[in-house]
N, C-alpha and C positions, 0 to 999 in steps of 0.2 A: 520652232514656229516658222512656218513658211513665210517668205517675204511677199508672196503673192496673195495669201489669205491669212489675215490675222484677226480681223474684227468681223464677227458674224452676227447677223440678225436671224433668229429662229422664230418663225411664225407658225405655230402649231396649237390647235385648240384642245388636243388631248393631253392632259397633264402628265400622264405616265410616259408618253412618247417624248414630250418636250423635256421633262426632267432627265430622262435617260440620256437623250442626245446632249443636253447641256452638260451633264456630268462627264460624259465621254469626251466631249470637245474641250472642256476646261481642264481635264486631266492631261490633255495633250497641248496645254498652254495657249489655247485660243481664248480670245476675249469674246464672250457670248452674251448677247442681249436676247431675252426671250419675251415673246408677246403672244397672247392667245387670241387677240382681236386684230384682224388684218386692217381694219379701218384705223385703229390707233397706231399700228405699225407704220402706216403711210405717213403719219405725223412725225415719227422718229427718224425717218430716212434723211430728210434735208439737213437736220442738225448733227448728224453722225456721218462718219466716214466708213461705212460698212464695205468690206471687200466681197462679202458673200451673203446672200439671203437664201435661207433654206425655208421652204414653205410647203404646206400641205395644199392639196387641191380642193378638198371639200371642207369648207368652214362655214359656219352659220351666218356670219355677218356679210361676207363677200367671198365669192368663189375664187379659186386660185387663178383661173385664166384672167378674170377682170383685175385681180390684185396685181398680177404680173404686168398687165397693160398699164396700170396706174404707176407702178414702180418705174417702168421705162419712160413714162411721160415726166415723172418727177426727177429722174436721175440722168444727167447728161454724161456720166462717166462710165457707162457700160458695166455696171455692177454685175457680177456673176450671180446666177440664180440656179439653185438646185431644188428640184421638185420631188416631194415625197408623195407617193401614191401607190395604191394597190390596183389601180385601173390599168387595163391593157387595151382599151379602146383606141384604135388607130386614129380616129378623127380627133379625139381629145389630145392625143400626143402631138398631132400635126398643129393643132391650135396653139399648143404651148411653144412650139418653135417659132 
């Protein structure tokens, strides 16, 4: 297990994707918390010490760009965020940065 990333929050509303990634990560000794609702995921962040958040962009309750903005507002420790997307829209990619 990496010293830099050990505790992961996976925010993905597609069950197959979420479960596949969870299994892959747990098989590599990562501690993974999954959540299909980004609004609920925001409630998990302050009480946990996540090193990495993996999130989808398109989710029904809250889009990924707004989710990331809220994560950054909640979290003062610069948690790493990895975005899952099939989008290749440059404007969207720039918003994410």
